[in-house]
DRENDO-1510 file (C-alpha; in Angstrom, 1 decimal, always signed):
<recs>
REC; n; res; u; v; w
REC; 1; UNK; -48.9; -67.2; -66.7 .
REC; 2; UNK; -46.7; -70.0; -68.0 .
REC; 3; UNK; -44.1; -71.4; -65.6 .
REC; 4; UNK; -41.2; -73.8; -66.1 .
REC; 5; UNK; -40.2; -75.6; -62.8 .
REC; 6; UNK; -36.8; -77.2; -62.8 .
REC; 7; UNK; -36.2; -80.4; -60.8 .
REC; 8; UNK; -37.7; -83.8; -60.2 .
REC; 9; UNK; -37.6; -84.5; -56.5 .
REC; 10; UNK; -40.0; -84.3; -53.5 .
REC; 11; UNK; -39.3; -80.6; -53.1 .
REC; 12; UNK; -40.2; -79.9; -56.7 .
REC; 13; UNK; -43.4; -82.0; -56.4 .
REC; 14; UNK; -44.4; -79.8; -53.4 .
REC; 15; UNK; -43.6; -76.7; -55.4 .
REC; 16; UNK; -45.6; -77.9; -58.4 .
REC; 17; UNK; -48.6; -78.8; -56.2 .
REC; 18; UNK; -48.6; -75.4; -54.6 .
REC; 19; UNK; -47.9; -73.4; -57.8 .
REC; 20; UNK; -50.8; -75.3; -59.5 .
REC; 21; UNK; -53.2; -73.8; -56.9 .
REC; 22; UNK; -52.5; -70.3; -58.2 .
REC; 23; UNK; -55.4; -68.9; -60.3 .
REC; 24; UNK; -52.9; -67.0; -62.4 .
REC; 25; UNK; -51.2; -70.1; -63.6 .
REC; 26; UNK; -52.1; -71.3; -67.1 .
REC; 27; UNK; -49.3; -73.7; -67.9 .
REC; 28; UNK; -46.8; -75.6; -65.8 .
REC; 29; UNK; -43.9; -77.6; -67.2 .
REC; 30; UNK; -41.6; -79.7; -64.9 .
REC; 31; UNK; -38.1; -80.7; -66.1 .
REC; 32; UNK; -37.6; -83.5; -65.6 .
REC; 33; UNK; -40.4; -84.0; -63.1 .
REC; 34; UNK; -41.6; -87.3; -61.7 .
REC; 35; UNK; -44.6; -89.6; -61.6 .
REC; 36; UNK; -46.4; -87.6; -59.0 .
REC; 37; UNK; -45.8; -84.2; -60.7 .
REC; 38; UNK; -47.2; -85.7; -63.9 .
REC; 39; UNK; -50.5; -86.5; -62.1 .
REC; 40; UNK; -51.0; -82.9; -60.9 .
REC; 41; UNK; -53.7; -80.6; -62.4 .
REC; 42; UNK; -53.9; -76.8; -62.5 .
REC; 43; UNK; -56.6; -75.7; -60.0 .
REC; 44; UNK; -58.0; -73.0; -62.3 .
REC; 45; UNK; -58.3; -75.0; -65.6 .
REC; 46; UNK; -57.8; -78.6; -64.7 .
REC; 47; UNK; -55.1; -78.7; -67.3 .
REC; 48; UNK; -52.4; -81.4; -66.7 .
REC; 49; UNK; -48.9; -80.5; -65.5 .
REC; 50; UNK; -46.5; -81.5; -68.2 .
REC; 51; UNK; -43.2; -83.3; -67.5 .
REC; 52; UNK; -40.4; -82.8; -70.1 .
REC; 53; UNK; -37.4; -85.1; -70.5 .
REC; 54; UNK; -34.7; -82.5; -69.7 .
REC; 55; UNK; -32.1; -82.9; -66.9 .
REC; 56; UNK; -32.0; -80.2; -64.3 .
REC; 57; UNK; -28.3; -79.7; -65.2 .
REC; 58; UNK; -28.9; -79.4; -69.0 .
REC; 59; UNK; -28.7; -75.6; -68.9 .
REC; 60; UNK; -28.6; -75.0; -72.7 .
REC; 61; UNK; -31.6; -77.4; -73.2 .
REC; 62; UNK; -33.6; -75.7; -70.4 .
REC; 63; UNK; -32.9; -72.2; -71.8 .
REC; 64; UNK; -33.9; -73.3; -75.3 .
REC; 65; UNK; -37.1; -74.9; -74.0 .
REC; 66; UNK; -38.1; -71.8; -71.9 .
REC; 67; UNK; -37.4; -69.5; -74.8 .
REC; 68; UNK; -39.3; -71.5; -77.4 .
REC; 69; UNK; -42.3; -72.3; -75.1 .
REC; 70; UNK; -42.5; -68.7; -74.0 .
REC; 71; UNK; -42.2; -69.4; -70.2 .
REC; 72; UNK; -43.0; -66.2; -68.3 .
REC; 73; UNK; -41.1; -67.4; -65.2 .
REC; 74; UNK; -38.7; -70.3; -64.5 .
REC; 75; UNK; -38.4; -71.6; -61.0 .
REC; 76; UNK; -35.3; -73.5; -59.9 .
REC; 77; UNK; -35.6; -76.2; -57.3 .
REC; 78; UNK; -32.2; -78.0; -56.9 .
REC; 79; UNK; -28.9; -76.6; -55.8 .
REC; 80; UNK; -26.7; -77.9; -58.7 .
REC; 81; UNK; -28.1; -75.7; -61.5 .
REC; 82; UNK; -27.9; -72.7; -59.3 .
REC; 83; UNK; -24.3; -73.4; -58.6 .
REC; 84; UNK; -23.7; -73.9; -62.3 .
REC; 85; UNK; -25.1; -70.4; -63.0 .
REC; 86; UNK; -28.5; -71.1; -64.6 .
REC; 87; UNK; -29.9; -67.8; -63.3 .
REC; 88; UNK; -27.1; -65.8; -64.9 .
REC; 89; UNK; -27.6; -67.7; -68.2 .
REC; 90; UNK; -31.4; -67.0; -68.3 .
REC; 91; UNK; -31.1; -63.4; -67.3 .
REC; 92; UNK; -28.4; -62.8; -70.0 .
REC; 93; UNK; -31.0; -64.1; -72.5 .
REC; 94; UNK; -33.6; -61.7; -71.1 .
REC; 95; UNK; -35.7; -64.4; -69.4 .
REC; 96; UNK; -37.3; -64.2; -66.0 .
REC; 97; UNK; -36.1; -66.8; -63.5 .
REC; 98; UNK; -36.4; -67.3; -59.7 .
REC; 99; UNK; -33.4; -68.3; -57.7 .
REC; 100; UNK; -30.0; -66.8; -56.6 .
REC; 101; UNK; -27.4; -66.0; -59.3 .
REC; 102; UNK; -24.1; -67.8; -59.4 .
REC; 103; UNK; -22.4; -65.4; -57.0 .
REC; 104; UNK; -25.2; -65.6; -54.4 .
REC; 105; UNK; -25.5; -69.4; -54.8 .
REC; 106; UNK; -21.9; -69.7; -53.4 .
REC; 107; UNK; -23.5; -69.6; -49.9 .
REC; 108; UNK; -24.4; -73.3; -50.6 .
REC; 109; UNK; -22.0; -74.2; -53.4 .
REC; 110; UNK; -18.9; -73.4; -51.2 .
REC; 111; UNK; -18.9; -73.9; -47.5 .
REC; 112; UNK; -15.5; -72.2; -47.4 .
REC; 113; UNK; -17.1; -69.1; -49.0 .
REC; 114; UNK; -19.9; -69.2; -46.5 .
REC; 115; UNK; -17.7; -69.6; -43.5 .
REC; 116; UNK; -15.5; -66.7; -44.5 .
REC; 117; UNK; -18.6; -64.5; -45.1 .
REC; 118; UNK; -19.9; -65.3; -41.6 .
REC; 119; UNK; -16.6; -64.6; -39.9 .
REC; 120; UNK; -16.2; -61.3; -41.9 .
REC; 121; UNK; -19.7; -60.1; -40.9 .
REC; 122; UNK; -20.0; -61.3; -37.4 .
REC; 123; UNK; -22.6; -63.9; -37.9 .
REC; 124; UNK; -22.5; -66.5; -35.0 .
REC; 125; UNK; -21.1; -69.8; -36.2 .
REC; 126; UNK; -18.8; -72.6; -35.2 .
REC; 127; UNK; -15.0; -72.3; -35.0 .
REC; 128; UNK; -13.7; -73.7; -38.3 .
REC; 129; UNK; -10.9; -74.1; -40.8 .
REC; 130; UNK; -10.5; -74.8; -44.5 .
REC; 131; UNK; -8.1; -77.4; -45.7 .
REC; 132; UNK; -6.8; -79.3; -48.7 .
REC; 133; UNK; -4.0; -81.3; -47.0 .
REC; 134; UNK; -4.4; -84.2; -44.5 .
REC; 135; UNK; -1.7; -83.1; -42.1 .
REC; 136; UNK; -3.0; -79.5; -41.5 .
REC; 137; UNK; -6.6; -80.8; -41.3 .
REC; 138; UNK; -5.7; -83.5; -38.8 .
REC; 139; UNK; -3.9; -80.9; -36.6 .
REC; 140; UNK; -6.9; -78.6; -36.6 .
REC; 141; UNK; -9.2; -81.5; -35.7 .
REC; 142; UNK; -6.9; -82.5; -32.9 .
REC; 143; UNK; -7.2; -78.9; -31.5 .
REC; 144; UNK; -10.9; -79.6; -31.2 .
REC; 145; UNK; -10.3; -82.9; -29.5 .
REC; 146; UNK; -11.5; -84.8; -32.6 .
REC; 147; UNK; -15.1; -83.6; -31.9 .
REC; 148; UNK; -15.9; -82.0; -35.2 .
REC; 149; UNK; -17.9; -82.0; -38.4 .
REC; 150; UNK; -15.9; -82.7; -41.5 .
REC; 151; UNK; -17.6; -81.2; -44.5 .
REC; 152; UNK; -17.0; -81.4; -48.3 .
REC; 153; UNK; -16.7; -77.8; -49.5 .
REC; 154; UNK; -18.9; -78.3; -52.6 .
REC; 155; UNK; -22.3; -79.7; -53.3 .
REC; 156; UNK; -22.8; -83.3; -52.2 .
REC; 157; UNK; -26.6; -83.8; -52.3 .
REC; 158; UNK; -26.9; -82.9; -48.6 .
REC; 159; UNK; -24.7; -85.9; -47.6 .
REC; 160; UNK; -21.2; -84.4; -47.5 .
REC; 161; UNK; -21.0; -84.1; -43.8 .
REC; 162; UNK; -19.3; -86.6; -41.5 .
REC; 163; UNK; -19.8; -86.2; -37.7 .
REC; 164; UNK; -16.8; -87.2; -35.6 .
REC; 165; UNK; -16.6; -87.8; -31.8 .
REC; 166; UNK; -12.9; -88.6; -31.5 .
REC; 167; UNK; -9.6; -88.3; -33.5 .
REC; 168; UNK; -9.9; -91.8; -35.0 .
REC; 169; UNK; -13.2; -90.8; -36.6 .
REC; 170; UNK; -11.9; -87.4; -37.6 .
REC; 171; UNK; -8.8; -88.7; -39.3 .
REC; 172; UNK; -10.9; -91.4; -41.1 .
REC; 173; UNK; -13.3; -88.7; -42.3 .
REC; 174; UNK; -10.5; -86.4; -43.5 .
REC; 175; UNK; -8.9; -89.3; -45.3 .
REC; 176; UNK; -12.2; -90.3; -47.0 .
REC; 177; UNK; -12.6; -86.9; -48.4 .
REC; 178; UNK; -9.1; -85.7; -49.2 .
REC; 179; UNK; -7.4; -89.0; -50.1 .
REC; 180; UNK; -10.0; -91.4; -51.1 .
REC; 181; UNK; -12.3; -89.0; -53.0 .
REC; 182; UNK; -15.4; -90.1; -51.2 .
REC; 183; UNK; -17.3; -87.0; -52.4 .
REC; 184; UNK; -15.4; -86.4; -55.7 .
REC; 185; UNK; -14.6; -82.8; -56.6 .
REC; 186; UNK; -16.9; -81.6; -53.8 .
REC; 187; UNK; -14.5; -82.9; -51.2 .
REC; 188; UNK; -11.2; -81.8; -52.7 .
REC; 189; UNK; -11.3; -79.0; -50.2 .
REC; 190; UNK; -12.9; -79.5; -46.8 .
REC; 191; UNK; -14.2; -77.4; -44.0 .
REC; 192; UNK; -13.8; -78.7; -40.4 .
REC; 193; UNK; -16.1; -77.2; -37.8 .
REC; 194; UNK; -16.2; -77.6; -34.1 .
REC; 195; UNK; -19.0; -79.9; -33.1 .
REC; 196; UNK; -21.8; -77.7; -31.8 .
REC; 197; UNK; -24.1; -79.1; -29.2 .
REC; 198; UNK; -27.8; -78.2; -28.8 .
REC; 199; UNK; -31.1; -78.5; -30.7 .
REC; 200; UNK; -30.9; -78.1; -34.5 .
REC; 201; UNK; -33.7; -76.3; -36.4 .
REC; 202; UNK; -34.2; -75.3; -40.0 .
REC; 203; UNK; -35.0; -71.7; -40.9 .
REC; 204; UNK; -36.1; -70.4; -44.3 .
REC; 205; UNK; -36.1; -66.7; -45.5 .
REC; 206; UNK; -37.4; -65.6; -48.8 .
REC; 207; UNK; -35.2; -62.8; -50.1 .
REC; 208; UNK; -35.5; -60.2; -52.9 .
REC; 209; UNK; -32.1; -58.6; -52.8 .
REC; 210; UNK; -33.0; -56.1; -50.1 .
REC; 211; UNK; -35.3; -57.7; -47.7 .
REC; 212; UNK; -35.9; -61.2; -46.2 .
REC; 213; UNK; -39.3; -62.6; -45.1 .
REC; 214; UNK; -38.8; -65.3; -42.5 .
REC; 215; UNK; -40.8; -68.6; -42.6 .
REC; 216; UNK; -41.9; -70.5; -39.5 .
REC; 217; UNK; -39.6; -73.0; -37.9 .
REC; 218; UNK; -39.2; -76.6; -38.9 .
REC; 219; UNK; -36.9; -79.5; -37.9 .
REC; 220; UNK; -35.3; -82.0; -40.2 .
REC; 221; UNK; -34.2; -85.6; -39.4 .
REC; 222; UNK; -30.9; -86.1; -41.3 .
REC; 223; UNK; -29.8; -89.5; -40.0 .
REC; 224; UNK; -31.0; -92.6; -41.7 .
REC; 225; UNK; -32.2; -94.5; -38.5 .
REC; 226; UNK; -34.3; -93.8; -35.5 .
REC; 227; UNK; -32.8; -91.9; -32.5 .
REC; 228; UNK; -30.5; -90.1; -34.9 .
REC; 229; UNK; -28.4; -93.1; -35.7 .
REC; 230; UNK; -26.9; -94.2; -39.0 .
REC; 231; UNK; -25.3; -92.2; -41.8 .
REC; 232; UNK; -26.3; -88.7; -42.9 .
REC; 233; UNK; -29.0; -88.6; -45.6 .
REC; 234; UNK; -30.7; -85.8; -47.6 .
REC; 235; UNK; -33.4; -85.9; -45.0 .
REC; 236; UNK; -35.7; -88.6; -43.7 .
REC; 237; UNK; -38.6; -86.4; -42.5 .
REC; 238; UNK; -39.5; -83.1; -41.0 .
REC; 239; UNK; -42.2; -81.2; -39.2 .
REC; 240; UNK; -43.4; -77.6; -38.7 .
REC; 241; UNK; -43.6; -75.7; -36.5 .
REC; 242; UNK; -40.8; -76.8; -34.3 .
REC; 243; UNK; -41.6; -75.8; -30.7 .
REC; 244; UNK; -38.1; -74.8; -29.7 .
REC; 245; UNK; -38.5; -71.1; -30.6 .
REC; 246; UNK; -41.5; -69.0; -29.8 .
REC; 247; UNK; -42.3; -66.0; -32.0 .
REC; 248; UNK; -40.2; -63.5; -29.9 .
REC; 249; UNK; -37.2; -65.9; -30.0 .
REC; 250; UNK; -37.6; -66.4; -33.7 .
REC; 251; UNK; -37.5; -62.6; -34.2 .
REC; 252; UNK; -34.4; -62.4; -32.0 .
REC; 253; UNK; -32.7; -65.1; -34.1 .
REC; 254; UNK; -33.6; -63.1; -37.2 .
REC; 255; UNK; -31.9; -60.0; -35.8 .
REC; 256; UNK; -28.8; -62.0; -34.8 .
REC; 257; UNK; -28.4; -63.9; -38.0 .
REC; 258; UNK; -30.6; -62.7; -40.9 .
REC; 259; UNK; -30.0; -58.9; -40.4 .
REC; 260; UNK; -26.2; -59.1; -40.4 .
REC; 261; UNK; -26.4; -61.5; -43.3 .
REC; 262; UNK; -28.4; -58.9; -45.3 .
REC; 263; UNK; -26.0; -56.2; -44.3 .
REC; 264; UNK; -23.1; -58.4; -45.3 .
REC; 265; UNK; -24.6; -59.1; -48.8 .
REC; 266; UNK; -25.1; -55.3; -49.3 .
REC; 267; UNK; -21.5; -54.6; -48.2 .
REC; 268; UNK; -20.1; -57.3; -50.5 .
REC; 269; UNK; -22.3; -56.5; -53.5 .
REC; 270; UNK; -24.2; -59.8; -53.4 .
REC; 271; UNK; -27.7; -59.6; -54.9 .
REC; 272; UNK; -29.5; -62.6; -53.3 .
REC; 273; UNK; -32.9; -63.2; -54.8 .
REC; 274; UNK; -34.3; -66.6; -53.8 .
REC; 275; UNK; -34.5; -68.8; -50.7 .
REC; 276; UNK; -31.9; -68.6; -47.9 .
REC; 277; UNK; -32.1; -71.7; -45.8 .
REC; 278; UNK; -29.8; -71.6; -42.8 .
REC; 279; UNK; -29.4; -74.6; -40.5 .
REC; 280; UNK; -29.3; -73.3; -37.0 .
REC; 281; UNK; -28.0; -74.9; -33.8 .
REC; 282; UNK; -29.6; -73.6; -30.6 .
REC; 283; UNK; -26.5; -73.8; -28.3 .
REC; 284; UNK; -26.1; -72.6; -24.7 .
REC; 285; UNK; -24.3; -69.5; -26.1 .
REC; 286; UNK; -27.2; -68.8; -28.3 .
REC; 287; UNK; -28.1; -69.7; -31.9 .
REC; 288; UNK; -25.3; -70.4; -34.3 .
REC; 289; UNK; -25.3; -71.1; -38.0 .
REC; 290; UNK; -24.2; -74.6; -39.0 .
REC; 291; UNK; -24.4; -73.9; -42.8 .
REC; 292; UNK; -26.3; -71.9; -45.4 .
REC; 293; UNK; -28.3; -73.4; -48.3 .
REC; 294; UNK; -29.5; -71.3; -51.2 .
REC; 295; UNK; -32.8; -73.0; -52.1 .
REC; 296; UNK; -35.9; -74.5; -50.5 .
REC; 297; UNK; -35.1; -77.4; -48.2 .
REC; 298; UNK; -36.0; -81.0; -49.0 .
REC; 299; UNK; -38.1; -82.3; -47.1 .
REC; 300; UNK; -38.8; -78.9; -45.4 .
REC; 301; UNK; -40.7; -77.7; -48.4 .
REC; 302; UNK; -43.1; -80.5; -48.0 .
REC; 303; UNK; -44.3; -79.2; -44.6 .
REC; 304; UNK; -44.0; -75.5; -45.4 .
REC; 305; UNK; -46.2; -75.4; -48.4 .
REC; 306; UNK; -49.3; -77.1; -47.0 .
REC; 307; UNK; -49.2; -74.5; -44.2 .
REC; 308; UNK; -48.7; -71.6; -46.7 .
REC; 309; UNK; -52.0; -69.6; -47.2 .
REC; 310; UNK; -50.5; -67.1; -49.7 .
REC; 311; UNK; -50.2; -67.6; -53.4 .
REC; 312; UNK; -46.7; -69.1; -54.0 .
REC; 313; UNK; -46.5; -67.8; -57.5 .
REC; 314; UNK; -47.0; -64.3; -56.3 .
REC; 315; UNK; -44.3; -64.7; -53.7 .
REC; 316; UNK; -41.7; -66.1; -56.1 .
REC; 317; UNK; -42.4; -63.5; -58.7 .
REC; 318; UNK; -42.1; -60.7; -56.0 .
REC; 319; UNK; -38.8; -62.3; -54.8 .
REC; 320; UNK; -37.4; -62.2; -58.3 .
REC; 321; UNK; -38.5; -58.7; -58.9 .
REC; 322; UNK; -37.4; -57.1; -55.7 .
REC; 323; UNK; -40.8; -56.3; -54.2 .
REC; 324; UNK; -41.4; -58.7; -51.4 .
REC; 325; UNK; -42.1; -56.0; -48.8 .
REC; 326; UNK; -45.7; -55.5; -50.1 .
REC; 327; UNK; -46.5; -59.1; -50.9 .
REC; 328; UNK; -48.7; -61.0; -48.4 .
REC; 329; UNK; -47.1; -63.9; -46.6 .
REC; 330; UNK; -49.7; -65.7; -44.5 .
REC; 331; UNK; -49.5; -69.0; -42.7 .
REC; 332; UNK; -51.9; -71.6; -41.3 .
REC; 333; UNK; -51.6; -72.3; -37.6 .
REC; 334; UNK; -51.9; -76.0; -38.3 .
REC; 335; UNK; -49.0; -78.4; -37.8 .
REC; 336; UNK; -47.5; -80.5; -40.6 .
REC; 337; UNK; -45.4; -83.7; -40.6 .
REC; 338; UNK; -43.6; -85.4; -43.5 .
REC; 339; UNK; -42.3; -89.0; -43.3 .
REC; 340; UNK; -39.8; -90.0; -46.0 .
REC; 341; UNK; -40.1; -93.5; -47.4 .
REC; 342; UNK; -36.7; -94.6; -48.8 .
REC; 343; UNK; -35.3; -97.5; -50.9 .
REC; 344; UNK; -33.6; -100.2; -48.9 .
REC; 345; UNK; -29.9; -99.4; -48.5 .
REC; 346; UNK; -30.3; -95.7; -48.9 .
REC; 347; UNK; -28.1; -93.5; -48.5 .
REC; 348; UNK; -25.8; -96.3; -49.8 .
REC; 349; UNK; -26.5; -98.5; -52.8 .
REC; 350; UNK; -30.1; -99.3; -53.5 .
REC; 351; UNK; -32.2; -101.1; -56.2 .
REC; 352; UNK; -34.6; -99.3; -58.5 .
REC; 353; UNK; -37.8; -100.4; -60.3 .
REC; 354; UNK; -39.8; -101.8; -57.3 .
REC; 355; UNK; -43.6; -101.4; -57.9 .
REC; 356; UNK; -45.2; -99.0; -55.3 .
REC; 357; UNK; -48.6; -100.1; -53.9 .
REC; 358; UNK; -51.2; -98.2; -51.9 .
REC; 359; UNK; -50.6; -94.7; -53.3 .
REC; 360; UNK; -54.2; -93.9; -54.1 .
REC; 361; UNK; -55.3; -95.3; -50.7 .
REC; 362; UNK; -52.9; -93.1; -48.8 .
REC; 363; UNK; -53.5; -90.0; -50.9 .
REC; 364; UNK; -57.2; -90.5; -50.4 .
REC; 365; UNK; -57.0; -90.0; -46.6 .
REC; 366; UNK; -58.2; -86.6; -45.4 .
REC; 367; UNK; -55.5; -83.9; -44.9 .
REC; 368; UNK; -52.8; -86.1; -46.5 .
REC; 369; UNK; -50.6; -85.5; -49.5 .
REC; 370; UNK; -48.1; -88.0; -50.8 .
REC; 371; UNK; -45.2; -86.1; -52.5 .
REC; 372; UNK; -43.2; -88.1; -55.0 .
REC; 373; UNK; -39.4; -87.9; -55.0 .
REC; 374; UNK; -37.7; -90.9; -56.6 .
REC; 375; UNK; -40.5; -92.3; -58.7 .
REC; 376; UNK; -41.1; -93.1; -62.4 .
REC; 377; UNK; -43.7; -94.8; -64.6 .
REC; 378; UNK; -42.8; -98.3; -66.0 .
REC; 379; UNK; -45.2; -100.6; -67.6 .
REC; 380; UNK; -48.1; -98.4; -66.5 .
REC; 381; UNK; -47.1; -98.7; -62.9 .
REC; 382; UNK; -45.4; -96.2; -60.5 .
REC; 383; UNK; -42.0; -97.6; -59.5 .
REC; 384; UNK; -39.1; -96.5; -57.4 .
REC; 385; UNK; -36.3; -94.7; -59.2 .
REC; 386; UNK; -34.3; -93.1; -56.4 .
REC; 387; UNK; -33.1; -93.2; -52.8 .
REC; 388; UNK; -35.7; -91.1; -51.3 .
REC; 389; UNK; -39.0; -92.3; -52.9 .
REC; 390; UNK; -41.9; -90.6; -51.3 .
REC; 391; UNK; -42.7; -87.9; -48.7 .
REC; 392; UNK; -45.9; -88.8; -46.9 .
REC; 393; UNK; -47.2; -85.6; -45.5 .
REC; 394; UNK; -50.2; -84.8; -43.3 .
REC; 395; UNK; -51.5; -81.8; -41.4 .
REC; 396; UNK; -53.8; -81.3; -38.4 .
REC; 397; UNK; -54.6; -78.8; -35.6 .
REC; 398; UNK; -51.7; -80.0; -33.5 .
REC; 399; UNK; -48.5; -81.9; -34.0 .
REC; 400; UNK; -49.7; -85.2; -32.5 .
REC; 401; UNK; -52.6; -85.2; -34.9 .
REC; 402; UNK; -50.5; -84.5; -37.9 .
REC; 403; UNK; -48.0; -87.2; -36.9 .
REC; 404; UNK; -50.7; -89.8; -36.4 .
REC; 405; UNK; -52.2; -89.0; -39.8 .
REC; 406; UNK; -48.8; -89.2; -41.6 .
REC; 407; UNK; -48.0; -92.6; -40.1 .
REC; 408; UNK; -51.5; -93.9; -40.8 .
REC; 409; UNK; -50.9; -93.0; -44.5 .
REC; 410; UNK; -47.5; -94.6; -44.4 .
REC; 411; UNK; -49.2; -97.9; -43.3 .
REC; 412; UNK; -51.1; -97.9; -46.6 .
REC; 413; UNK; -48.0; -97.8; -48.8 .
REC; 414; UNK; -45.6; -100.7; -49.5 .
REC; 415; UNK; -42.8; -101.5; -51.9 .
REC; 416; UNK; -39.9; -103.9; -51.8 .
REC; 417; UNK; -37.1; -102.7; -49.4 .
REC; 418; UNK; -39.1; -99.8; -48.1 .
REC; 419; UNK; -37.5; -98.1; -45.1 .
REC; 420; UNK; -38.4; -95.1; -43.0 .
REC; 421; UNK; -37.9; -93.6; -39.6 .
REC; 422; UNK; -40.6; -94.2; -37.0 .
REC; 423; UNK; -39.7; -91.2; -34.8 .
REC; 424; UNK; -40.3; -88.2; -37.0 .
REC; 425; UNK; -41.5; -85.3; -34.8 .
REC; 426; UNK; -41.1; -87.3; -31.6 .
REC; 427; UNK; -38.7; -84.7; -30.2 .
REC; 428; UNK; -41.2; -81.9; -30.8 .
REC; 429; UNK; -43.8; -83.8; -28.8 .
REC; 430; UNK; -41.5; -84.2; -25.8 .
REC; 431; UNK; -41.2; -80.4; -25.3 .
</recs>
């Protein structure tokens, strides 16, 4: 089976690595891919994964490539092409593709759409409002005492959320988005949510239009600095499982959130085939949805896929074809930790082109995989080419062991300006 994988970040490297293990896979193209993906080999044949110089947002180019190369399935990693309607485009051309269509992708592409859906279908979430004017937005934030999350309505690479503790911060956040255009078109409309207190966990549910298969728990670390300080990022590390929900509690969360979500999709005529990724806050009043995403999380994918025992290609194909119920979904009991190594200055301005040293040494450690995100080849060397550069991932029988292995691998790697958090999974070990 020939597969085209769209994207070039850490999530997509993890997807490529896992897809390559399928004995059914005969060819894998990655568009645009990265230095790590280009080094992968198919487990069955040893054939190299091919990276092609096509942007993830070049929808006509991707369609033309898939058609002429005879791709049997296209797998979409990032959110932008989903929001742009790549699934609709491919399906109209008679090509098989995995991911939600444009209507279903609105769960991530528009926070206002998502909030209205949750309110309409009784899914527990924060009190919120949608605004395009400074005055109305400020008055609503004031009704919350200034303790709120100000969110760009559209896609902003996971960074379009500003957490506010008082009115001065709230007004500044609203002004940044609505008046200063800090997030461009994504922030022309904003959603303001009451600030939920509790423990945040990430859930993932693979969907086929009728059913949803829930993944184990994980916990992301969004802030740039230790102890959850600094600005929001796309994610500085994660681990799985997160010890804040046992299996019975996870099932209860599914019944409270995923079941009414499925019923709501059926009622609204939304055919969601892909990955639903809700961020959940475990509050004193019970679990509440912070927001929905419509694709694999990054870096959550990097800790889920090393734990996945089932064939990922089988699962994605079953999701696209509406037959998930009978497809095996098995997990290892081992724990997994991913530490993101970022360029200096991220999530603000950062330099590119720094040579990365120690990759082979780190990747050679047992039960360790270094997933590439912002990397490229220049002068025969692997260099930095993005804000989040690498996801150093390790697994072991318990969380402490996985964390120790991940940080031991981190110590082997160096590049100019390298920054990372030193407290990934620390909260999970305190439980």
